[in-house]
N, C-alpha and C positions, 0 to 999 in steps of 0.2 A: 887224226882224232884218237884220243886216249880212251881205251876200253879195258875192262878187266874181265877175263873169262871166268866161268864157274863161280860167279858171285852167289852169295847166300844172304838171306835176310839177317838183320842184326839181332843180337840177343840183348838182354837187360843190361849187361855190362857196357855194351856200346851205346845204348840209349842213355844211360846215366852219364857216361863220359861226354856225350854230345850235349846233354843238359848243362854241364859246366861250361862248355864253350859258348853256349847260347845265352847264358844267364844275364849278361848285361846288354843283350842286343834284341831280345824279344820281350813281349809283354806276358806276364803271368795273368791270363785272362780270368775274369770272374765268372761265377755261376749266377745267373739271373733267374728270378722267380716272379710269377704273377698268379694270384688266386683265380683270376678270370680264366687264364689258360689251363690251370689245374682242372677247372670245372669242365672245360671242353675235352681235355685228355682223359678225364675220369681217374686221375691219380696225381700225385705230386710230380710236377714237371720242372726240371732244372736245366737251364740252357747255358752252355759254356760258350761265351761270346768271342770266338776267334775273329769275328769281323772287326774287332777293335784293335787288331795288330797294326803296326806302323804302315803296312801296305794294304790294309783292309782284308787280310786273308791269312789263314794258317800257313800258307805256302812260304811265308817269311822264315819259318822254322827250318824246313828242308833246304831252302835256298842257302841260308847262312851255314847250315851244317855241311853241305856238300862243298861249297866254295872254300870255307875255312879249313877243310880237311885236306885240300890239295897242297902238295909240296910248293914252296914259294916260287921256284923256277918254273913249275908247270902253270901255276896261277898267273904268273906274269905274262905268259903267252896269250892268255885270255880264255874265256868260256863261251859256250853256246848252249842255248836251250830252245825247246819248242813248247809253245803254250798258248792257250786262248787268252791268257792275261794274268792270272794270279801267280802261277809259277814263274812267269816272265818277270813280274815285279819283285818277287822274292829273290830270284837270282840276280837281277839287275841291281837291287839295293845292296846286296852283299858284295857284288863285284865292284861297284862304285866305292864302297867303304874301304875295300882292300886294294884299290888301284889296279884292278884287272880289266882289260878290254872285254866287252860283252856284246854278243849278237843274239837276238831273239827272233825265232821264226814263229810268226803268228798267223792265224787264219784271217783273211781279209774281212770276214764278217764278224769278227770279234767286236764287242762293244767299244765304241770310240774312246770312252773314258779309259779303258784298259790299254789301248794302243798309245794314247797320249801320255798316260802316267808312266808307261814303260820307257818311252822316249825321254820323258822328263827326268827319269832316274839315270840317264846317260847311256842307255843301250842303243845299239843300232838295230832297228826293226826291219825284218824282211817278211813281207806279206805273201800268203799263198791261198789258193782256192781249196778249201777242205774237201770239196766233193770230187775234184779232178786231179789235184796235185798230191804227191807223196811227200809229206813233211819230213819223214826220215831220210829220204833221198836228198832233199834240199839241204837239210841240216848236215848230213854226212859229207856232202860235197864241199860246203863252206868250211866245215871243221877240218877236212883233209887239206884244203888249199891253204888255210891260215894257221894250222897247227893248234886249233882250239880244242879244249876238253869239253865233251858233251855232258851236261848235267840233265839227266833224264827226269821227267816230271814225277814218276812214281817208282819205276823199276830200278832203283839205285839204293844200295844199302845205307849210304849216308843220308839220303833224302828220307828214307823210311825211319831211320834213327831220329832224325830231326823232328819229323811229325810225331814220333812216339813220345817226345817230351811233353806233348799235350796230355798224353795218357798218364804220365807220372804226376802231373799237376792234378788231374782228375782223381787219381787214386787218393791223394792226400785230402782233397776237398771232400770226397765222398766219405772218407773215414771220419773227418771232422763232423759231418752231418749224420754219422751212423747209418749211412745208406750203403750197406755192404752187399746187397743182392739186388741187382737191377739190370735192365737192358740199357746199353749205350748206343744211341742212334747216330750214325755217322754218314754224312753225304759222301757218295762214292763215285769216282770216275774210274781211274786205274787201280785204286785201292791202297795207295801209299799211306794215307792218313788212317784208314781203317785198320790196316795191317800193323802200323806202328803203334797205335793205341792198343790193339789187341795184345801185342807182345808185351807192352808195358804192364797192362792189367793182369796178364797171366802171372806175372811175378809179384806185383804190388797190390792187386785187388782181384783175386781170382773169382770172387762172387759177382763181378761185373762182366757182362757179356756184350760184345760188339754185335750190332745189327747194321748191315749196310743198307743205305737208302738211295734210290735212283728214280729218275723220271721214266714213266711208261714209254715203251718203244726203245729205250736205251738202257735196259735193265740186264746187261750182259753178265754182271756179277751175280745177281739174283738167280738168273737162269743157269749160270755155271755151278753155283752152290747146290741148286736143286738137282741138276743132272749128273754132276760128278765129272763133267768134261768142260773144257774152256769153250765158251760161246762168244760169238761175235755179233755186233750190231749190224743190221742190214744197211744202215746209212749213217752218215756223220753229220747230218743237218736236219733241222726241223723241230728242235726243242728250244724253248727259251732258257733252258738250264745249260747254257753253253759251257760253263766252267767244269761240268762233270760228264761231258759227252766224249767218250773215248772208244776206240775200236773194240777192245776186249780187255779183260783183266790182265794184270801184269804177271809175268812169269815168276817173279819173286813173291808178289803179294797174294796171288790166289792160293797157293799151298798153305800160307799162314791163315787165311780166312777159312779155308776148308777145315782146318784143324781147330780153330778157336772161335769162329763167328757162328751166330745163329742164322736162321733163314733170312734172306734179304727181303726188304720192304720196298714197295713200288708205289709211287704217287703220280697223279696227273700234273701237267703244267699248271692248270688252273688252281689246283690245291697248293702248289708251291707259291703261286702268286698270292693266294689268300693268306698263306702263312707269313709272307713278307709283310702284308698289311697288318696282321695281328701282332707281329713282332714290333712294328713301329708304334702301334696303338698302346700296347700293354708292357713292352719291355724297353721301348724308346731306343731301339737299335735299328740300323739300316742293314737289310740283307738283300743280296742278289738272288735270282731264282735258284741257281744251283746251290747256293749256300743255305737255302731255306727248306730243302726237301726233307731233312731230318726232322725239323719242326713240323712240317706238313704230315709226316708219317706218325709222329706222336699224337697229333690232333685228329687226324682223319683215318688212321689205321689202328685205333686203340684196341680193337677186338683181337688184333694179332700180337698184342704185347701183354706180357704177364707182370704181376707185381704191383705194389702200391707206389712205386717211384720209377721214373724214367729220366734218363739223361739224354740231352741232345747236344751235338756239336754244331753250332751255327758257324759255318766255315768261312763265309766271305760276304763282303758288302759292297763290292765294286759293280754297282748297277748303273745301267744307262739312265740318265735323269728323266728322259721322256717316258720310258717304260715305268719308272718308279712313280712318276706323277699319275700316269694312267691307272696304275695298279691301286694306288691309295684312293683315287676317286672312285674306282669301280667297287672297291670293298669297304667304302666308308660306312 
């Protein structure tokens, strides 16, 4: 398994270089707006729809960034990643396009649509029990046996740089709208997207401040930011927001967020589901629960947000069809 000791988070130069590599391979996602949602949020609410990416998630950015950065001879040996589904698809898509073998270690309780889509992209999928198995140990053993390079889901400088390209886009979009001072709400698991966006905004739009958004009970980043020490979640199961359930914040990402992000925001599973239904009804986009927590925070934690404008990153739309049908019926 290939690893690099003493890694550091990328800077703006690395993020901009990554944006050039990604330019023809990811979508420049739009900002969506609804007066109805403005009324609920109590301010102008602008939603960056990363759910419209080719794999249905922002993770396509980091996956392409990391795989494309490998030396050709290293890439040819193959890559491995562990993911509940969105990072899996981002890495699998990039590996397939570049002719690299790909193994994905996924929790057995991941939504079937994510498992099926990852296999459809040509990856070998290895399932594990997230409550009893150690995904790092499983992935490490496979990587060592086959000589594969591990593409971490968030604690990787190339992945963070790839996710940061969304921040470059947002900075340009916000400037066009003359929205120079606002909170940017970001769904947060390990913090790769939040850290990448924060680093991009620090240079290109310093008046925009990242706020991490997490489901209740799995708010390790919010608790870490509040306490000044890295916190862990007590369990790895029990939330519908599977895409952003991680053990603890990243070693690379947390210091960035401690320096650049505001206090974390926490929502309930029901609020995330309600936000999914509102996104369908008023923005005409499909979100999964973990991809909707930032919108839920904008709508249902408005007293914890300042300013007359707020940005949300709608991070993913790979939702189980049965859950989606049930959610739309429930909140109709």
